[in-house]
N, C-alpha and C positions, 0 to 999 in steps of 0.2 A: 504494500500500500504506500502511495506517495502522497505527500501533503505539500501544499504551496505555502511557503513562508516568505514574508517580505524581507528583502535584503537591500543593501545600499545600491548595488550595481543593477540587478535585474529583479524587479518586484514580482515577476511571474515565474521565477525560477522554481522548479520542482525539486524537492528534497526528499530523499528516502526516509521513511519513518525511523529507521535504525539510527539516523544521524540527528534526530531531534532530541534535545536535552529535555528531561522532565523532572519536576520536583513537586512536592506538596506545598500548598500555599493557602494562607487564610484570606488574603486580600487580592482578588484577581487583578485589580488595576495596578497594584504595585508589581506583581509578578509579570504581568504583560509588559510593563515598561522596562523590564530587565532585558528584553530583546531576545527573541528566538526560543524562549522557554514555553513549553506546553504546560498549561495549568491543569493539574489533576485534582479532582474533588477529594476532600477529606471526609471519611465516614463519620457518622455521628458518634460511634463508639470511640474512634481515635480522638475526636475532639474532647470527649469526656475524660480520656486518659490525660490529655494535655492540660485540661482544666484542673484535674486532681493534682497533677504535678505542680502547677503554678500556685494552687492554693496551699500546698505543703511548703513551697518556698516562701509564700507570704507569712505563714505561721512561724517559720524559722526566723524571718526578718523581725517579726514582732518579739520573739523570744530574745534575739540578739539585742534589740533595743532595750528590753527590760533588763537584761544582764548588764549592759553598758551603763544604764542609769543607776543600778544598785552599786556598781563599782566606781562610779564617777569617772568613767573612761570616756573622755570627749572624742578621742580619735575613733574608738570603737563605735560610739554613738553616731558619729558622722558617716562612717562606712556602712553602718546598719541602715541608716536613713536612705543613703544612696542605693543600697541593695533593695530596700522596700520600693523605692521609686522605680527602679529597673524592673522589678517583678510586675508592678502595676502597668508599666509601659508595654510589657509583653502580653498582659492580659487584655488590654484594650482592643487590639484587632481580633483576638480570639472571641471575645464576647460580642464585639460589634457585628460579626458575621455568623453568629451562632445558629440562626435559623436557615442558613443557606445549605 
C-alpha cells in the first residue's frame, strides 16, 4: 500500500507505507506539524494507563513538597514545585483530548 505525503520538492510524491514514520500522539495538530508523521489513535485503555501514571507522579510531587516543607529545604521545595508543574503540563493535553 502506498500513501501520498506532502514533501518540499514534489507534493504528489508517492511513499511506500514501510517508509512512513508512526508514533502515538495525544494532540493531532501538534503531531501533524512535526512533518511526515502518521498519527495513530491511542486506545482508551492506554490513555487510562497514562493517566494513572501521571496521577502517581502528581502524588509523588505532593509528597516531595510536604517533605521539603517539614525539613525547611528550599532547594528541594523549588525542585518539587517545578516537578509538580511539569506533571500538570503533561496532563493537560492528555485530559484535553480525553474523549477522542
